[in-house]
C-alpha positions as CSV (number, residue, x, y, z in Angstrom):
1,M,0.1,-0.1,0.0
2,T,1.5,3.4,-1.1
3,G,-0.5,5.3,1.1
4,F,-1.8,9.2,0.6
5,G,1.6,10.5,0.2
6,G,2.3,8.7,-3.1
7,T,5.6,8.5,-2.3
8,T,8.3,7.2,0.5
9,S,9.8,10.5,1.3
10,P,8.7,12.7,4.4
11,G,7.3,15.4,2.6
12,M,6.2,18.8,4.6
13,V,3.4,16.4,5.5
14,D,3.1,13.3,6.7
15,W,-0.2,12.4,5.3
16,N,-0.6,8.6,6.5
17,L,0.0,9.8,10.1
18,A,-2.2,12.3,9.4
19,V,-5.3,9.8,9.3
20,A,-3.8,7.3,11.7
21,T,-4.2,10.1,14.2
22,A,-7.9,11.7,13.0
23,T,-9.1,7.9,13.0
24,R,-7.5,7.0,16.4
25,L,-9.1,10.1,18.1
26,V,-12.3,10.7,15.8
27,R,-15.1,10.4,18.5
28,P,-17.7,7.7,18.5
29,G,-20.6,8.2,16.6
30,P,-24.3,8.3,18.3
31,D,-25.6,5.0,19.6
32,V,-27.9,3.0,17.1
33,S,-28.1,-0.6,16.4
34,R,-26.7,-2.4,13.4
35,D,-30.1,-2.8,12.2
36,E,-30.4,1.0,12.9
37,A,-27.4,2.1,10.9
38,R,-28.2,-0.4,7.8
39,A,-31.5,1.8,7.9
40,V,-30.2,5.1,8.3
41,V,-27.5,4.6,5.4
42,A,-30.6,3.1,2.7
43,E,-32.7,5.7,3.1
44,L,-29.8,8.3,3.0
45,R,-29.1,6.8,-0.5
46,R,-32.9,6.6,-1.5
47,H,-33.3,10.4,-0.5
48,A,-29.8,11.1,-2.4
49,K,-31.5,9.7,-5.7
50,A,-35.0,11.4,-4.8
51,S,-33.0,15.0,-4.5
52,E,-31.4,14.8,-7.8
53,E,-35.3,14.9,-9.8
54,H,-36.0,17.9,-7.0
55,V,-33.0,19.8,-7.1
56,R,-33.4,19.7,-11.1
57,G,-36.8,20.2,-11.5
58,F,-36.7,22.9,-8.9
59,T,-33.5,24.7,-10.7
60,R,-34.2,24.0,-14.1
61,M,-30.7,22.7,-14.6
62,G,-30.9,19.2,-16.2
63,T,-28.3,18.2,-18.4
64,D,-28.4,15.3,-20.7
65,E,-24.0,15.2,-20.3
66,V,-23.9,14.3,-16.5
67,H,-21.0,12.1,-15.4
68,D,-21.9,9.8,-13.1
69,T,-20.6,10.8,-9.4
70,P,-21.4,8.3,-6.8
71,V,-23.0,9.1,-3.6
72,L,-20.8,7.4,-0.3
73,V,-22.8,7.2,3.0
74,V,-19.7,7.1,5.0
75,D,-18.9,7.3,8.8
76,R,-16.5,9.5,10.6
77,P,-13.0,7.6,9.4
78,G,-14.4,7.2,5.9
79,W,-14.8,11.4,5.8
80,V,-11.4,11.9,7.1
81,R,-9.6,9.6,4.3
82,A,-11.9,11.1,1.5
83,N,-10.8,14.9,2.9
84,V,-7.0,13.8,3.4
85,A,-6.9,12.5,-0.1
86,G,-8.7,15.6,-1.2
87,F,-6.3,18.0,0.3
88,R,-3.3,16.3,-0.5
89,E,-4.7,16.7,-4.2
90,I,-5.1,20.6,-4.6
91,L,-2.5,21.4,-2.1
92,R,0.6,19.7,-3.4
93,P,1.7,22.3,-6.0
94,L,2.1,24.6,-2.5
95,L,4.0,21.9,-0.6
96,E,6.1,21.3,-3.6
97,K,7.2,25.2,-3.6
98,M,7.4,25.1,0.1
99,Q,9.5,21.8,0.2
100,E,12.2,23.4,-1.9
101,R,12.2,26.2,-0.3
102,R,12.7,24.4,3.1
103,A,15.6,22.8,1.5
104,G,17.7,26.1,1.0
105,S,16.4,26.9,4.5
106,P,19.0,27.0,7.7
107,T,15.7,25.0,9.6
108,G,15.1,22.8,6.7
109,A,17.0,20.0,8.9
110,V,14.3,20.5,11.6
111,L,11.8,20.5,9.3
112,G,12.7,17.1,7.6
113,T,11.0,14.1,8.5
114,V,9.9,14.7,12.1
115,G,8.3,18.2,10.9
116,G,6.4,16.3,8.7
117,K,5.3,13.4,11.2
118,V,4.3,16.7,13.6
119,T,2.3,18.2,10.9
120,G,1.0,14.8,10.3
121,V,-0.8,14.3,14.2
122,E,-1.2,18.1,14.3
123,L,-3.2,18.0,11.4
124,G,-4.8,14.7,12.0
125,M,-5.9,16.5,15.5
126,L,-8.2,18.6,13.4
127,L,-9.6,16.4,11.2
128,S,-10.9,14.7,14.2
129,F,-12.5,17.6,15.0
130,L,-14.5,18.8,11.7
131,S,-15.6,15.1,11.0
132,S,-17.9,15.2,13.6
133,R,-19.1,18.5,12.5
134,V,-19.8,17.8,8.7
135,L,-23.2,16.7,7.6
136,G,-22.5,16.5,3.7
137,Q,-20.2,17.2,1.4
138,Y,-19.5,17.6,-2.5
139,E,-16.0,16.9,-2.9
140,T,-15.4,18.5,-6.2
141,F,-12.0,17.4,-6.4
142,A,-11.7,14.3,-5.2
143,P,-9.0,11.7,-6.6
144,A,-10.2,8.2,-7.1
145,T,-9.3,5.3,-4.6
146,R,-9.7,2.0,-4.2
147,D,-12.6,2.3,-1.3
148,L,-13.5,5.9,-2.6
149,P,-14.8,6.1,-6.0
150,A,-15.1,9.4,-7.9
151,G,-17.3,10.3,-11.0
152,G,-16.2,12.0,-14.2
153,P,-15.1,11.3,-17.4
154,P,-12.9,8.6,-17.6
155,D,-9.6,10.8,-18.6
156,A,-10.0,12.6,-16.0
157,P,-7.6,13.2,-12.9
158,S,-10.3,13.4,-10.8
159,G,-14.0,13.8,-10.3
160,G,-16.9,14.8,-7.6
161,R,-18.5,12.5,-5.6
162,L,-21.2,13.5,-2.9
163,L,-20.3,12.3,1.2
164,L,-23.0,11.9,3.0
165,V,-21.8,11.5,6.9
166,A,-24.4,9.4,8.5
167,P,-23.2,9.6,12.2
168,N,-23.1,13.1,12.2
169,I,-26.7,13.3,10.5
170,V,-28.1,11.3,12.7
171,H,-26.8,13.0,15.6
172,V,-27.7,16.5,15.0
173,E,-31.4,15.1,14.5
174,R,-31.4,14.1,17.6
175,E,-29.9,16.8,18.9
176,L,-32.4,19.2,17.4
177,D,-35.4,16.6,18.2
178,V,-36.9,16.8,14.6
179,D,-38.4,14.3,12.2
180,P,-35.7,12.2,11.3
181,H,-36.4,11.2,7.8
182,D,-37.7,14.9,7.1
183,F,-34.2,15.8,8.3
184,R,-32.5,13.4,6.2
185,L,-34.0,14.3,3.1
186,W,-33.3,17.9,3.9
187,V,-29.8,17.4,4.4
188,C,-29.5,15.5,0.7
189,L,-31.6,18.4,-1.1
190,H,-28.7,21.2,-0.1
191,E,-25.8,18.6,-0.8
192,E,-27.4,17.6,-3.7
193,T,-27.9,20.6,-5.1
194,H,-23.9,21.1,-5.2
195,R,-23.8,17.8,-7.3
196,T,-26.3,19.5,-9.4
197,Q,-24.3,22.7,-9.9
198,F,-20.8,20.9,-10.5
199,T,-22.9,18.3,-13.3
200,A,-24.8,20.8,-14.9
201,V,-22.5,23.4,-15.4
202,P,-19.4,21.7,-17.1
203,W,-16.8,24.5,-16.9
204,L,-17.2,25.6,-13.3
205,R,-15.0,22.8,-11.6
206,D,-12.4,23.6,-14.2
207,H,-12.4,27.5,-13.2
208,L,-12.7,26.7,-9.7
209,E,-9.5,24.8,-10.0
210,G,-7.8,27.3,-11.4
211,E,-8.7,29.8,-9.2
212,I,-7.6,28.1,-6.3
213,Q,-4.0,26.9,-8.1
214,S,-3.2,30.7,-9.1
215,F,-4.2,31.8,-5.2
216,L,-1.5,28.8,-4.1
217,A,1.1,29.7,-6.9
218,E,1.3,33.1,-5.2
219,T,1.9,32.0,-2.1
220,D,4.9,32.5,-0.2
221,V,5.0,31.5,3.1
222,D,7.8,30.5,5.3
223,P,7.4,26.4,6.0
224,M,7.9,27.0,9.4
225,T,5.1,30.0,9.6
226,F,2.8,27.3,7.8
227,L,3.4,25.1,10.6
228,E,3.1,27.1,13.5
229,R,-0.5,27.7,12.2
230,I,-1.4,24.4,12.0
231,R,0.5,23.9,15.5
232,D,-2.1,26.7,16.9
233,A,-5.1,24.9,16.0
234,A,-4.1,21.7,17.2
235,Q,-2.9,23.5,20.4
236,S,-6.3,24.9,20.7
237,L,-8.0,21.8,20.5
238,A,-5.6,20.3,23.5
239,G,-6.3,23.7,25.5
240,G,-2.6,24.3,24.9
241,R,-3.7,28.4,24.5
242,P,-3.7,30.5,27.9
243,E,-7.3,31.4,28.9
244,G,-8.7,34.4,26.8
245,E,-6.4,33.9,24.4
246,E,-8.6,31.9,22.0
247,E,-10.7,34.3,20.7
248,D,-7.7,36.5,19.6
249,G,-5.4,34.0,18.6
250,G,-3.7,34.9,15.6
251,R,-4.7,35.1,12.1
252,S,-6.4,32.5,10.0
253,F,-4.8,30.6,7.4
254,V,-6.2,32.9,4.7
255,E,-5.2,35.7,6.0
256,L,-1.5,34.9,6.6
257,V,-0.9,33.9,2.9
258,Q,-2.3,37.0,1.5
259,T,-0.9,38.7,-1.1
260,P,-2.0,41.6,-3.3
261,A,-2.3,39.4,-6.6
262,Q,-3.9,36.9,-3.9
263,R,-6.6,39.4,-2.4
264,E,-7.9,39.5,-5.6
265,I,-8.3,36.3,-6.4
266,L,-9.6,35.3,-2.8
267,A,-12.6,38.1,-3.8
268,R,-13.6,36.2,-6.8
269,L,-13.4,32.6,-4.8
270,T,-15.4,33.9,-2.2
271,A,-17.9,35.3,-4.4
272,V,-18.1,32.1,-6.1
273,M,-18.4,30.4,-3.0
274,S,-21.4,32.2,-1.2
275,L,-22.7,32.1,-5.0
276,L,-22.7,28.0,-4.4
277,E,-23.7,27.9,-0.7
278,G,-26.1,30.7,-0.7
279,H,-27.6,28.3,-4.2
280,A,-27.9,25.1,-2.1
281,D,-29.3,26.7,1.3
282,Y,-32.1,28.8,-1.8
283,V,-33.0,25.3,-3.0
284,M,-33.3,23.3,0.0
285,D,-35.7,25.9,1.2
286,G,-37.5,25.8,-2.0
287,V,-38.1,22.4,-2.6
288,G,-38.6,21.9,1.2
289,P,-42.2,22.8,1.5
290,S,-43.3,20.4,-0.9
291,V,-41.1,17.2,0.2
292,V,-40.4,17.8,3.4
293,P,-43.1,18.3,5.8
294,T,-41.6,19.6,9.1
295,V,-39.3,21.6,6.9
296,A,-40.0,25.2,8.9
297,E,-39.5,23.6,12.2
298,I,-36.3,22.3,10.7
299,R,-35.2,25.1,9.3
300,E,-35.9,27.3,12.3
301,K,-34.2,25.0,14.8
302,F,-30.7,24.3,12.2
303,Q,-30.3,28.4,11.9
304,Q,-30.5,29.0,15.9
305,R,-27.8,25.9,16.1
306,R,-25.9,28.0,13.5
307,A,-26.1,31.3,14.6
308,K,-25.2,30.2,18.5
309,G,-22.4,28.2,17.0
310,A,-21.0,26.3,20.2
311,S,-18.2,26.8,22.5
312,R,-15.1,29.4,22.7
313,L,-13.2,26.2,20.9
314,D,-15.1,26.3,18.1
315,I,-15.2,30.0,17.7
316,A,-11.4,30.0,17.9
317,L,-11.3,27.2,15.3
318,R,-13.8,28.7,13.1
319,K,-11.6,31.6,12.7
320,L,-8.1,30.3,12.5
321,L,-9.3,27.7,10.1
322,G,-11.4,30.7,8.2
323,L,-14.8,28.5,8.7
324,D,-16.6,31.8,9.6
325,A,-16.0,33.1,6.3
326,K,-18.6,29.8,5.4
327,L,-20.9,31.1,7.8
328,R,-21.4,34.3,6.2
329,Q,-21.5,32.4,2.9
330,Y,-24.4,30.9,3.7
331,R,-26.1,33.8,4.6
332,D,-24.8,36.8,1.9
333,G,-25.1,34.4,-1.1
334,E,-28.6,33.4,0.1
335,R,-29.8,36.9,0.2
336,F,-28.2,37.3,-3.1
337,V,-30.1,34.8,-5.3
338,R,-33.4,35.4,-3.8
339,A,-33.0,38.9,-4.9
340,V,-32.0,37.6,-8.4
341,V,-34.6,35.1,-8.5
342,E,-37.3,38.0,-7.3
343,Q,-35.7,40.4,-9.8
344,V,-35.5,37.9,-13.2
345,G,-36.9,35.2,-12.0
346,T,-35.5,31.5,-12.3
347,D,-34.2,31.5,-15.9
348,G,-33.2,34.8,-15.0
349,F,-30.9,34.0,-12.3
350,N,-29.2,30.8,-14.5
351,R,-27.7,33.4,-16.3
352,V,-25.0,32.8,-13.7
353,W,-24.0,29.7,-15.2
354,T,-22.9,31.3,-18.4
355,S,-19.5,31.6,-18.0
356,P,-16.9,32.6,-15.7
357,N,-17.9,36.2,-17.0
358,T,-21.4,36.3,-15.5
359,L,-20.4,34.9,-12.5
360,P,-20.9,37.6,-9.6
361,T,-18.4,39.9,-7.5
362,K,-18.0,40.0,-3.9
363,A,-19.7,43.7,-4.4
364,E,-22.3,41.9,-6.5
365,I,-23.1,39.6,-3.9
366,A,-23.7,42.3,-1.3
367,K,-25.6,44.4,-4.0
368,P,-27.8,42.0,-6.5
369,A,-29.4,44.9,-8.4
370,D,-25.9,45.5,-9.9
371,W,-25.8,42.1,-11.1
372,V,-29.2,42.4,-12.9
373,A,-28.2,45.6,-14.3
374,R,-24.6,44.1,-15.7
375,V,-25.6,41.0,-17.4
376,H,-29.4,41.5,-18.1
377,R,-28.9,44.6,-19.5
378,K,-25.8,44.3,-21.3
379,A,-27.4,41.5,-22.9
380,E,-30.7,43.0,-23.9
381,S,-28.8,46.3,-24.9
């Protein structure tokens, strides 16, 4: 077995150790019997299949050339393995660049095999924490492995796959005290929207990957600083920071690596992610009333859970990892989609998927009328 690193050299991150650490530390899921677990998995698969038709009908984003992307119902260790594979793929250029810089640095020896293992352990700690919080995820850049297939054309280096994290879904439906069957379908509607976005808009994946790689190519971060950011996050988990430091403890990864060129790329990425997340929330609420009887109750309780967050530890990690920005993306993006649909209808909104040039800017996410003016009036003039 070659492992996630694809090589026996130490590298900046020991990916295999990250998986082993996360798997060892991951918290057990809710208490369910074997029969209950089988029933949950089967129901999630049914809901994922049904969601495809619901979402495509509501969004009018169907296509005759959809490459099949698998639906994988996973446990927490399965989510970890899938994400490590994805991280390794997308971060490869950055880590190779940092590896070269490390080789010429006086601290290079310190950052050798030991550094890679330390980083692997600390990254594993973070992944174990996050693995209990994700309900579902459409993995856009997922490389196929023996245990984790991915979709897309045969000649593509990687395709997409839809992950549904069964123990987390059961945990949250119990915590919110909502109808479990309705909640499972509601979650599937959100994640299926992401799958529809990428399968019905063929250029979207390559565009997003190009933006990410451009962002990473501009990164000129010292390897020691990179390791320190991971260490800060891991120490938050371990309670290794002084009392009261959590809320103000340093900058996030995203803030750390910004250059002027990166700020422009990041603004475009933020706009795209706000669009994708907000659209998924909008579709989930739009389809919900017709197929999820208790959608109003679920939405209200879930919004309260989002707004409340959790502990100071959650707040600290959200800041460090940039996850607080993701919460804003749900809210701002949903407001953009709703406003545009109210002005120009669903088909008018769907012009957003025409090309990268019709995607909203970060400023237009905040002012939807500006996007309508730019895209629709320009097209009609």
